[in-house]
Phi, psi and omega in degrees: 000157145104165183288103187198204188283177180294166189295130178266129175292151179296146173270001180250145178215152170234173182302327185253005180237141176240139178292155174299145180267159177309133180096005176208160173238152179244135177275128192274321186208171178097201191287342178249031184304126177089350179293138178248130183245137177295148181228134174292150179273074181264136182303130178089350181291121179228081181304148173299132180290159175306317184298316177289320181293329176294320178291319177301308186285345168290319173302314188286326177040250189273011186258033178243313183305128176086357185279146167275120193250138170238120174253105194291320180228082204289321179058250180280346182073013184309312185280323174296319177299321180292316175297319176296320177305325182266021166076036160304148179295321184194163179208139174245127182250121178254133182210125181281326182282125185298320182288323176297321176293322171303313180296323177299314180298316180295328181285324173299317177298317177304326181274355184058039182272124184242001180250028178219150180226143177256127174249118171282091188207164167277119185305314185298317180293318181296316182285341180285340177284157177309139184291133183248355180196169179235158184226148179239008168212116185235133178255128174235106181220071181286169169304139179298140167062031179240013174065037186255332191295311185289316172302318179301318179299317183288324177295327179297338181289349186274054170072023174277338191258137168285155173300138181071016175303145173263135183231120176266133181228125182233117189214178169298148189291340185272002177301135184270099188283357174293345181268359173290162182299145178295341180279357176264118184256120179298126176254314182219150174207152179204146175247129176228096183070234178272004186254134171245132178226137194218149178240133180237159169238135177273119175236097188308141178272119183269121185290139176277112186261002180272136179295152180290146174288161180292000000 
């Protein structure tokens, strides 16, 4: 997803599945199962591999249908397309690179998808504005080692998340997750080489407004 290196083919195969080739992403399951979508060879573009994507959507299982999805650094759109294929209610894809954003719009048109929108915008600036909607499934897969993951996480705290929202975070493995918001509770995590991918749930902290007793 995001502005990073070229698409890496999956390292997993079955008798009936072929990995996506460089320059494309494959939808694993759902209404568009098996569809392959082109991806631009943009410098730094690093779509989530099939292997990692399969793990993520196994984690999510029944927690996709009906969700409002935000894909913060969309890039190839791989995760958003997978969620839409599995009947997410809607998706908003944010992408700063103009050519990648155009490709995302073209791929949505290929799928005849009418419940998703692409915004050609800087994710951090967009999240810094007052929240205009809320989401209950969020994908954060920013370019590695550019200091974007933690600021993005904290900007999402500004009323962008529904209570109990699920948040997927894919980063370099050395990221210190202790700096994430206290309201993010780790559900799943895995390390693969230099990559760390994790699933959190947002549980708002309710301030105690009652005065202390004498």
